[in-house]
Structures are given as C-alpha cells and as structure tokens.
PLY file of the C-alpha trace (Angstrom):
ply
format ascii 1.0
element vertex 254
property float x
property float y
property float z
element edge 253
property int vertex1
property int vertex2
end_header
100.51 49.57 55.36
99.74 45.92 54.52
100.13 43.45 57.37
102.17 40.29 57.05
100.36 36.96 57.10
101.19 35.32 60.44
100.88 31.72 59.26
103.36 32.35 56.44
105.78 34.05 58.84
105.58 31.03 61.13
106.12 28.61 58.23
109.17 30.59 57.09
110.57 30.60 60.61
110.03 26.85 60.81
111.93 26.26 57.56
114.81 28.42 58.79
114.87 26.49 62.06
115.06 23.14 60.26
117.70 24.49 57.87
119.91 25.63 60.74
120.01 22.39 62.66
122.43 19.51 62.23
119.81 16.93 63.16
116.12 16.24 62.77
113.82 18.03 65.19
110.78 16.69 66.98
107.43 18.43 67.24
108.07 19.58 70.82
111.48 21.02 69.90
110.03 22.95 66.95
107.13 24.29 69.00
109.38 25.31 71.90
111.98 26.99 69.70
109.35 29.10 67.94
107.11 29.73 70.95
104.13 27.98 69.38
101.48 25.68 70.76
102.05 22.06 69.71
98.78 21.99 67.79
99.73 25.08 65.80
103.24 23.78 65.06
101.86 20.40 64.05
99.38 21.97 61.63
102.10 24.01 59.91
104.44 21.02 59.73
101.73 18.84 58.21
101.01 21.48 55.56
104.71 21.87 54.71
105.03 18.09 54.58
102.08 17.80 52.17
103.79 20.32 49.86
107.12 18.48 50.00
108.95 21.23 51.90
109.33 19.10 55.04
109.86 15.36 55.51
109.12 13.28 58.61
111.25 10.32 59.55
108.82 7.39 59.91
110.85 5.73 62.66
111.48 8.67 64.98
108.69 11.03 63.91
111.23 13.87 63.66
111.24 16.47 60.89
113.78 17.70 58.36
113.75 19.80 55.18
112.16 18.13 52.15
113.27 17.53 48.58
110.95 20.18 47.11
113.07 22.92 48.69
116.15 21.45 47.03
114.37 21.47 43.67
113.34 25.09 44.08
116.82 26.04 45.22
118.39 24.37 42.21
115.94 26.18 39.93
116.95 29.51 41.49
120.63 28.72 41.06
120.13 27.51 37.48
118.38 30.73 36.45
121.01 32.93 38.07
123.83 30.87 36.62
122.23 31.23 33.20
122.09 35.01 33.57
125.67 35.16 34.85
126.94 33.08 31.93
124.95 35.11 29.42
126.11 38.60 30.49
129.19 39.00 28.30
127.82 37.15 25.29
124.53 39.06 25.22
126.35 42.39 25.51
128.45 41.36 22.49
125.30 40.33 20.60
123.62 43.68 21.26
126.70 45.54 19.99
127.10 43.40 16.87
123.41 43.31 15.96
122.45 46.84 17.01
119.25 45.42 18.51
117.78 44.62 21.92
118.72 41.21 23.32
116.56 39.07 25.60
117.14 35.86 27.52
113.97 34.03 28.47
113.05 30.93 30.46
109.84 28.96 30.83
107.70 30.17 33.71
104.19 28.88 34.24
102.34 29.46 30.93
104.78 31.91 29.37
108.31 33.16 28.81
109.90 35.03 31.72
112.43 37.65 30.61
115.31 37.20 33.04
117.91 39.29 31.19
117.57 42.24 28.83
120.29 44.23 27.08
119.22 47.57 25.60
119.58 48.38 21.92
122.87 50.36 21.76
121.53 53.50 20.08
120.82 55.83 23.04
117.07 55.70 22.38
114.57 55.75 25.24
113.97 52.15 26.36
112.28 50.35 29.26
113.97 47.49 31.12
111.82 44.39 30.64
113.43 42.01 33.14
110.58 40.22 34.89
108.14 40.74 32.03
106.20 37.81 30.59
105.89 36.99 26.90
103.59 34.43 25.25
104.94 31.03 24.26
103.02 30.51 21.03
103.85 33.73 19.17
107.31 34.96 20.22
110.63 33.68 18.91
111.78 32.91 22.46
108.55 31.04 23.17
108.63 29.00 19.98
112.23 27.94 20.66
111.35 26.86 24.19
108.25 25.03 22.92
110.27 23.24 20.24
112.88 21.88 22.65
111.13 21.61 26.03
108.14 19.20 26.29
106.69 21.11 29.25
106.83 24.40 27.34
105.26 22.65 24.34
102.31 21.50 26.43
101.82 24.94 27.97
101.97 26.60 24.55
99.42 24.27 22.97
97.07 24.58 25.95
97.23 28.40 25.97
97.63 29.45 22.32
94.17 30.93 21.93
94.97 34.63 21.57
95.77 36.16 18.18
97.81 39.30 18.86
98.05 40.31 15.17
96.81 39.02 11.82
100.00 36.96 11.61
99.64 35.07 14.91
99.38 31.31 14.46
96.66 29.81 16.64
95.81 26.56 14.82
97.55 23.63 16.60
98.50 21.84 13.38
100.13 24.98 11.97
101.92 25.62 15.24
103.34 22.09 15.22
104.66 22.76 11.72
106.43 25.89 12.98
108.04 23.88 15.77
109.21 21.23 13.31
110.89 23.96 11.26
112.40 25.49 14.42
113.97 22.18 15.45
115.20 21.45 11.93
117.05 24.73 11.52
117.94 25.34 15.20
116.29 28.75 15.60
112.87 30.35 15.72
111.41 33.63 14.51
108.51 35.98 15.13
107.71 38.33 12.25
104.91 40.60 13.47
103.17 37.69 15.19
103.15 39.34 18.62
103.57 43.07 17.91
102.91 44.93 14.66
106.13 46.21 13.12
108.38 44.08 15.37
110.39 40.98 14.49
112.55 38.62 16.54
114.88 35.67 16.12
115.94 33.31 18.93
117.97 30.15 19.56
118.01 27.61 22.42
120.45 27.52 25.33
121.37 24.09 26.75
123.01 23.09 30.02
125.67 20.48 30.81
123.03 17.74 30.56
122.14 18.96 27.06
118.75 20.03 28.42
117.10 23.24 27.17
117.25 25.80 29.96
116.37 28.99 28.10
116.54 30.91 24.87
118.33 34.03 23.68
117.13 36.33 20.94
117.21 39.77 19.34
114.16 41.95 18.79
113.78 45.04 16.66
111.84 46.86 13.99
110.84 44.48 11.21
112.59 46.58 8.54
115.91 46.19 10.40
115.58 42.53 11.45
114.18 41.28 8.14
114.95 41.61 4.45
112.49 40.56 1.76
110.20 39.08 4.38
112.85 36.84 5.97
115.08 37.29 9.01
118.51 38.54 7.97
120.97 35.60 7.81
123.68 37.53 9.64
121.31 38.06 12.60
120.42 34.37 12.67
124.14 33.48 12.70
124.89 35.97 15.48
122.04 34.73 17.70
123.00 31.09 17.19
126.65 31.86 17.97
125.57 33.60 21.19
123.37 30.66 22.21
126.19 28.20 21.57
128.65 30.31 23.56
126.33 30.51 26.58
125.62 26.78 26.30
129.34 26.01 26.26
129.84 28.14 29.37
127.09 26.11 31.03
129.02 22.94 30.23
127.02 21.78 27.22
130.05 21.39 24.94
129.71 21.75 21.18
126.44 21.42 19.31
0 1
1 2
2 3
3 4
4 5
5 6
6 7
7 8
8 9
9 10
10 11
11 12
12 13
13 14
14 15
15 16
16 17
17 18
18 19
19 20
20 21
21 22
22 23
23 24
24 25
25 26
26 27
27 28
28 29
29 30
30 31
31 32
32 33
33 34
34 35
35 36
36 37
37 38
38 39
39 40
40 41
41 42
42 43
43 44
44 45
45 46
46 47
47 48
48 49
49 50
50 51
51 52
52 53
53 54
54 55
55 56
56 57
57 58
58 59
59 60
60 61
61 62
62 63
63 64
64 65
65 66
66 67
67 68
68 69
69 70
70 71
71 72
72 73
73 74
74 75
75 76
76 77
77 78
78 79
79 80
80 81
81 82
82 83
83 84
84 85
85 86
86 87
87 88
88 89
89 90
90 91
91 92
92 93
93 94
94 95
95 96
96 97
97 98
98 99
99 100
100 101
101 102
102 103
103 104
104 105
105 106
106 107
107 108
108 109
109 110
110 111
111 112
112 113
113 114
114 115
115 116
116 117
117 118
118 119
119 120
120 121
121 122
122 123
123 124
124 125
125 126
126 127
127 128
128 129
129 130
130 131
131 132
132 133
133 134
134 135
135 136
136 137
137 138
138 139
139 140
140 141
141 142
142 143
143 144
144 145
145 146
146 147
147 148
148 149
149 150
150 151
151 152
152 153
153 154
154 155
155 156
156 157
157 158
158 159
159 160
160 161
161 162
162 163
163 164
164 165
165 166
166 167
167 168
168 169
169 170
170 171
171 172
172 173
173 174
174 175
175 176
176 177
177 178
178 179
179 180
180 181
181 182
182 183
183 184
184 185
185 186
186 187
187 188
188 189
189 190
190 191
191 192
192 193
193 194
194 195
195 196
196 197
197 198
198 199
199 200
200 201
201 202
202 203
203 204
204 205
205 206
206 207
207 208
208 209
209 210
210 211
211 212
212 213
213 214
214 215
215 216
216 217
217 218
218 219
219 220
220 221
221 222
222 223
223 224
224 225
225 226
226 227
227 228
228 229
229 230
230 231
231 232
232 233
233 234
234 235
235 236
236 237
237 238
238 239
239 240
240 241
241 242
242 243
243 244
244 245
245 246
246 247
247 248
248 249
249 250
250 251
251 252
252 253
C-alpha cells in the first residue's frame, strides 16, 4: 500500500488550521498546534507563501490563508455550478438529438470533459467524465479556443498532432477555423479527431459574459452530417442548449 507524503500531510493540516481560526496565527502557534518544530513549520509556511496559499502580515509576522486558495476555490465552484446548471438542458439535448452530449472546460493543454450524457439508444457506452480531449481538433476545443484567449494560446502551442487526414495543424488554417467559429457562433469537428465521428459545439458564458465552457453533441458522421455538413437542426439544438445554460449562469440573452 502506498504511503502518504508527510510534508504534504503537514501542509494540508496547516491550511486547515489557518482556515479554522478567526485570527492570524504566529509561527509558534502554528508549530505548537500541529506538534512541529519551529524550523519545520517555518519551512512549510514559506513554501505555501511562495505559492500564494498563505500570506504573512508584514507588521505582525502572523499568517493567514492566501488569495490563491480563493481562486482555486472559485474555480471549483464555477465548474460544479456549470455542471449543475447544465444537467437538465443536456439531458434534453441528448433526447432531442439522439446523440451523446458533452460539456467541456479548459484544463491545462486540453479540454476536460466534466459532464457526459449517454446517447439514448441503449447501446453499450463508456462514461467519459474526466477524460481529456485535444483543443485543436475537437468541436469543444475549437469553441473554447475561439472565445478564450488562454485556450487559444494552449491550442496554438500544442497543435502538432494530426489524428486523421482531416486534422488541421497549420496555424494559419487553424486561425481561419476560429474566425469562422466566432462568426457563426459554433464549431465543428468532422472526422478531425476520430475517423467516422463528427461533433458540433457552442460556447457557454457566465454572468460576466466570459466563456466558461462548451457543450456539444458527438456521433457517427452519417448521423451528424448531411452532404458533408453538420445538420442544421443539430446546430440549432446545440446553440439553444448553450444559450439556456448561459442564461441559467446569469449571462442573459446573446
């Protein structure tokens, strides 16, 4: 059985201690409460401070939780709020489209699938929540790259792999795809990531009108497309779903 890393356990205990107090704590108080030597406690506090998880009051020298924890906490809440708001609308989209529905968010250099609704046909399927998809070739990734500058940078910096003969890897061609995505308000992937599979996706915005994710449908290319283009009724359904989730997040009408 793998052993826990003691330094991480101590850092976690320190953060919980600081979170539970109503005032700033000094080095001696932290060390005493956790049964640590002052030198050990000071080393952990300095590391947490360097990462933004702990702040030290310059006047008193006492410690409190830092702003980076607040940012991470807000990110956690934002993602879970997005999933909660998307539940009903994505279920409706799966029923109306007959296809699998995915909600994705930017994570590191890719798209993190944080919600997945199965295709409603009783076929054998695998839950893909937690899976990663590429930014430069998927419909979800292209939508995020078109509306989020950070996603755009990550996509351009990591768009080297051609998954099929249709994958776009030239930066100038990719920028053209993003221009089209922004102009029409949705993105597509027709066998660019997986042979025989096509997708269409649209952006989700929050109350600040910031892009926080994307929702899309994915299915066999012969069902999603007609005459080489994504079926208009699927595009309309995906965009309606994205608008509905955005409204529930406080974005208002787009």
